[in-house]
C-alpha positions in Angstrom: -9.2 12.7 12.9 -9.6 9.6 10.7 -6.8 7.5 9.0 -7.6 6.3 5.3 -4.9 4.3 4.4 -1.2 4.5 3.3 1.8 3.0 1.7 5.2 1.9 2.4 8.4 1.9 0.6 12.2 1.0 1.1 12.7 4.0 3.3 9.7 4.7 5.3 5.9 5.0 5.0 3.5 7.4 4.5 -0.2 7.6 6.2 -3.3 9.5 4.5 -5.2 11.2 7.6 -8.2 13.2 7.7 -7.9 16.2 10.1 -11.2 17.9 10.3 -12.3 18.8 6.7 -8.8 18.8 5.4 -6.3 15.9 4.2 -2.8 15.2 5.3 0.0 13.0 4.5 2.0 11.9 7.3 5.5 10.9 6.1 7.8 8.5 8.5 11.2 7.4 8.1 14.4 6.5 10.2 15.0 10.7 10.4 11.6 11.7 11.6 8.0 12.5 10.4 6.7 15.6 8.7 2.9 16.3 7.6 2.1 17.9 4.6 -1.3 18.9 2.7 -2.9 16.3 0.4 -5.8 15.4 -1.6 -8.5 12.7 -0.3 -8.0 9.1 -1.5 -10.3 7.8 -3.8 -11.9 4.1 -4.0 -9.9 1.1 -3.8 -8.0 2.2 -6.9 -6.2 4.3 -4.1 -4.9 0.8 -2.8 -3.6 -0.2 -6.1 -1.7 3.0 -6.9 -0.3 2.8 -3.2 0.9 -0.6 -4.0 2.6 0.6 -7.3 4.0 3.6 -5.6 5.5 1.4 -3.2 7.3 -0.7 -5.6 8.5 2.0 -7.8 10.4 4.5 -6.3 8.9 7.8 -8.6 9.8 10.6 -6.3 13.6 9.5 -6.5 13.5 8.9 -10.2 15.2 11.5 -12.1 13.1 13.1 -15.2 14.7 10.7 -17.8 14.5 7.8 -15.9 10.8 8.1 -15.2 10.0 8.6 -18.9 11.9 5.7 -19.5 9.8 3.8 -17.3 6.8 5.2 -18.6 7.7 4.2 -22.0 9.0 0.6 -21.0 5.3 0.0 -19.4 3.6 1.5 -22.7 5.6 -1.0 -24.3 4.7 -3.7 -22.3 1.0 -2.8 -22.4 0.8 -2.8 -26.2 2.5 -6.1 -26.2 -0.2 -7.1 -23.9 -2.8 -6.7 -26.6 -1.2 -9.3 -28.6 -0.9 -12.1 -26.6 -3.3 -14.2 -24.1 -3.5 -17.8 -23.1 -2.4 -20.3 -20.1 1.3 -19.4 -20.5 0.5 -15.6 -19.8 -1.7 -16.4 -16.8 1.0 -18.4 -15.4 3.3 -15.6 -15.9 1.0 -13.0 -14.5 0.9 -14.9 -11.2 4.3 -15.9 -10.8 5.5 -12.3 -11.5 2.9 -11.1 -8.9 4.4 -13.7 -6.3 8.0 -13.0 -7.5 7.8 -9.4 -6.8 6.6 -10.6 -3.3 9.2 -12.5 -2.7 11.8 -10.0 -4.1 10.7 -7.2 -1.8 11.6 -9.5 1.3 15.3 -8.6 0.6 14.6 -4.8 1.0 13.1 -2.7 4.3 9.7 -2.5 2.5 7.7 -5.2 3.9 8.7 -4.0 7.4 7.7 -0.5 6.8 4.9 -1.9 5.0 3.7 -4.2 8.4 4.5 -1.1 10.4 2.1 1.0 8.3 -0.7 -1.3 9.0 -0.2 -1.6 12.6 -0.1 2.5 12.7 -3.4 2.5 10.7 -5.0 0.2 13.5 -3.8 2.0 16.0 -4.9 5.6 14.6 -8.7 3.9 13.7 -8.8 2.7 17.6 -7.8 6.2 18.9 -10.3 8.2 16.7 -10.5 11.6 18.6 -9.9 10.1 21.9 -7.0 10.9 24.3 -3.3 11.4 22.7 -1.3 8.5 24.2 2.5 9.1 25.0 5.8 7.4 23.4 5.6 4.5 25.5 1.7 3.8 25.2 2.1 4.0 21.4 5.4 1.7 21.0 3.3 -1.0 23.3 0.4 -0.7 20.8 2.9 -1.1 17.9 4.3 -4.1 19.3 0.7 -5.9 19.8 -1.5 -5.0 16.9 -1.5 -7.0 14.1 0.1 -6.4 10.8 -2.5 -7.7 8.4 -5.0 -5.2 7.3 -8.1 -5.7 5.5 -8.1 -2.7 3.2 -4.4 -3.0 2.0 -3.6 -2.5 -1.5 -2.2 -5.5 -1.8 -5.5 -7.2 -1.5 -6.7 -5.3 -4.5 -3.6 -6.2 -6.5 -4.2 -9.7 -5.7 -7.8 -9.5 -6.8 -6.8 -7.9 -10.2 -3.9 -10.7 -10.7 -6.4 -13.4 -9.9 -9.4 -12.0 -12.2 -7.1 -11.0 -15.1 -5.2 -14.5 -14.9 -8.5 -16.3 -15.2 -9.7 -13.8 -18.2 -6.3 -13.9 -20.1 -7.0 -17.2 -21.1 -9.8 -16.1 -23.4 -8.4 -12.4 -23.6 -5.4 -10.3 -24.5 -3.4 -9.7 -21.6 -3.7 -5.9 -21.2 -7.5 -6.2 -21.8 -7.7 -8.8 -19.1 -5.7 -6.5 -16.6 -8.1 -3.7 -17.4 -11.3 -5.8 -17.1 -9.5 -7.2 -13.9 -9.1 -3.7 -12.4 -12.6 -3.2 -13.2 -14.2 -6.4 -11.5 -11.7 -6.1 -8.7 -13.1 -2.7 -7.8 -16.7 -4.1 -7.9 -15.2 -7.0 -5.6 -13.8 -4.5 -3.2 -17.2 -2.9 -2.7 -18.7 -5.9 -1.5 -15.7 -7.0 0.6 -15.1 -9.9 -1.5 -11.3 -9.1 -1.8 -10.6 -10.1 1.7 -10.5 -13.7 0.7 -7.0 -13.0 -0.2 -6.0 -11.6 3.3 -3.3 -14.5 3.8 -1.4 -13.2 0.7 -0.5 -10.1 2.8 2.0 -12.4 4.7 4.3 -12.6 1.4 4.5 -8.6 1.5 4.9 -8.4 5.1 7.7 -8.7 7.7 7.9 -7.7 11.5 9.3 -4.2 11.8 12.5 -3.5 13.5 12.2 -2.1 17.3 14.2 1.0 15.9 11.4 1.5 13.4 8.6 1.3 15.9 10.4 3.4 18.3 10.9 6.2 15.7 7.2 6.2 14.9 6.3 6.0 18.5 8.2 9.1 19.3 6.9 11.1 16.3 3.2 10.0 16.3 2.1 11.9 19.6 3.5 15.3 18.2 1.5 14.8 14.8 -1.8 13.8 17.0 -1.4 17.1 19.3 -0.8 18.8 15.7 -4.0 17.7 14.4 -5.9 18.3 17.6 -5.0 21.8 17.7 -6.3 22.1 13.9 
């Protein structure tokens, strides 16, 4: 059993876990937990996708709302082909930081921190003995909430690189090139210089959240062990 990553949203979190040769998504919320088959995540772009999915509740949107959002993002991308300069660079950075501040008024940063703690715990457990609820709860309280492979770090790399590039290039082109360069930086571990920025997107999980995960996680681990 090997955790690969996950993402958080307003109502819970999802972990990608490799069980034998297969992959599963473990969904946690205040109502409980469930496991379902999943496709393996690919490269650090998975981190950016997780970050976007965490911000935008795609699954909960009605079809017309999804199409409206897609059209809006397309319009923004087309507009980005026509603008460049220092003001756009500043706006890009301020928008990213503003998103982090805005999230602090929701439960997402708390689930985000708990997701990191759970990934740390699963990485430490590996194929070892399955802990009980109290042991899991103790670990979740003590483990760090920062994680070096968080999608926020990839997103931060993209924004920082795009902000530099958009001084000379159209915004949309700068963002696309920023994604490609951030992917390369991720492979060499250079994205870790943005680790402190994670604090903006994290908040201490509540005791209720940790207790719920501690209650459900041993059962999922036993299920994975049985195959």
